[in-house]
N, C-alpha and C positions, 0 to 999 in steps of 0.2 A: 503495499499501500503505499503509497507518496504523500511523504509528510507535507501537511499542510502548512500555511503563512502563521495559524496560531501555534501550533506546535513546535514549528521550530524559532519562531522567538523563544518560546520558553526554554526550549534547549538550550538555546545559545546563554540566555542571561543564567541560567540553572550551571553553566560551565563559568561563566567568567565568574560569578560569585566564587567557585568551586577554586578555582583558578586563583585571586586575587586572594581569599582565604588562606592557602597554601604556600603563597610567597610569603605573607605577614606570617604565618607561621615559624614559616624557614628562616627567616630575618630576625626574628624577636622570643621564638619559643611558642607552644602553645598554648602554656598555661597564662601567657603574658596579654595575650590580645583577645578581647572582648569580642562579643557578635554586634555591638555597636560601631565598635572600630573595622570591622569588616564588611557591615552595610556602608558604610560612611565609604570605604574604598573603591568599592564597586558601584557605589552609587546609586542605591537601591533603601527602602526602610528595612528596619529590624524584622519588621512582622514580611517580607517580603522575602527576608531571608531565610525562616522559622517556616515559610510555606513552603520550598524546594526542601529545605534541611530540617528535621525535627530536632537534633541534637548538635552541638558545636561538632563532636566527634566525626557524624556522619559525613561532615565538609570534607575531612579529612579522610575517612571509610566511606564514601556512597553505600547505600544497602543494595543498589543493583550491580555492583561491583564487589562487594563485598559480602553475600549473601549467604546465609546460615546454607542454602537450598542448592549451592553450587554445586557438588559432588554429587547430588541425588539429582540436579535435571544434567546433568552432563550423561548419567545411564539412563534415567528416564528418555532423553531424544536420541540413543545407540541406534543404530544401524540393525535390521535383519542382521542374523550373523555372526553380528560382535558382541565380543562379551563386556562383562561391567568393566572389566581392570582395562583392557584395549581400547575401550571408551574414553575413560579416564587418562591413559597414555597418549593417546592420539590427541586428544585438544590441549594436553600441556604441550606436547611437540608440537604443536602446531602455533600454539601462543609464544612458544620460545623463539620459533623461526619468523614470526611476525614483530618477534621485538613488542610484544603488546605489554598497554600501562598495565593489565589486570596483574602481569608478573614482575613491574616493574624494571623491566627493560627498557629505559628509556633513560636520553642524556638529562643530568642534574638530579636522580632520582638517590642519590647518593647523599645528599643534603637532608631532603624528604625522609629518607630513613632514618636519620642519625638524630631529627627531629621527632620524630615517633617513638624510637626510642627512649627519648627523653622524658616523655610524656607519661606518666603511670598508668590515665585511663586510657589511652590508645594502647600500650600494652595488655593492658589486661583486657581490653576489647578484641584484641585480636586472639588473645588464650583462649576468650570462652569462645570466639568465634570456629577455632580450632574443632572442639567438643561438639560443640553444634552441630558444625560440617558432617561427621562423623555420627552423630546420633543423627541424622536426616536421613543419610544415605542408605544406614542400616534397617531404618523402618522402609525405604524405597526396595530396599533387596528383599526384605521377610515378603512385602505386601506382593513383588511380581516374581518369586518363585515360588510363593503359596509355602514358605519355612511353618513347620507349627512352632505354636507358640513353645516359646524357649529356647527354640534350637541355636543354639548361639556360633552357629556357621556364618547368616548374614553379618554378625556383629564381629565377627573375627575377619571377614571379608573387609568391610567397611575400616576397619581401623587400622589396617593393612593400607587401601587404599590412601586416607586420612593420613596416614605418617609420611606416604613415597610425597605427596601434595603441601605439607609440611619441609617435608627436605627440599623442595626444590627451591622453594622460598628462602629458605634456612641458607640454602646454596649461596642464590641472587643476594642476598643480603651481605652474607659474609664477603661473597665477591664485590659487590658493592662497594663496600667500607673500604675494602684493600684500594681500589682506585682503577681497579679493571673498566676495561672499555663494555658496552653493552655488547656488540661482536662478540668479545672473547667470553664472555663470560656466558651467552647462548651456547657458543658451541661446546664449552665444558659442562652444562647443563644436560645438550643432546647426547654427551657420551654418559652423562650419569644417569641418564634415564635407559641408555640402552643395558648400562649394567642392571639397574634396578629389575627389568623385565626378563635380564638374563637368571636372574637367581631365584624369582617367582617358581613357584611348584603348578605344573599343568592343572592340579585342580582351581589353585586359584586361578591361572589365567585361563580359564574355561567356564570359571564360573558365572551361572546367570549369561548364557549369551540366549539373544533375543531371536525368538524363532521368526520366521518368515511370516510377514501379514498377511491373514488371509485374502483374496480377490474378492472385491466387491463385482456383484450381483447386475 
């Protein structure tokens, strides 16, 4: 569907507010910048900021990019014949190759990362987010595989995928802090994902393969 003028203006306003806020946070520290100061710098009202971002943390970790449903959504959207693990690995590889901002592979992310690591509320949110992603994925796997109540397998697979996801972000963060370029980091992370896949057992790699969709009559 083509984006309408109203939707485009709203998206542009949201992006401007987020960009301005991140710049202020990097320059002065997350805890030393108020929403009022963000609004003034972005030339909007305080109410407008809250209309787009429910909390101050959302300015840095917007729900659409840092969603607890991220891994579950990837698995739910996998292609016929693709397993849960294959879907997540494929998405991570794609995001790394495209230098997607979702995985932090953009110029200047190093300073953003330092700002986030210095803000207790942001680090706590990231920690909580990891657990929520794993829980949501375990629920999705239980539902899709028809696992019996109390079956530990969906949670075990979800935990492994959550660890892989976290490992990728940890590696990107570590290398970013060391001053490596996005291109160098991307190459290293792709090698890391290859290593992860080679070590995963067959039962995990073939778990929850999506069956072919029935043909419509």
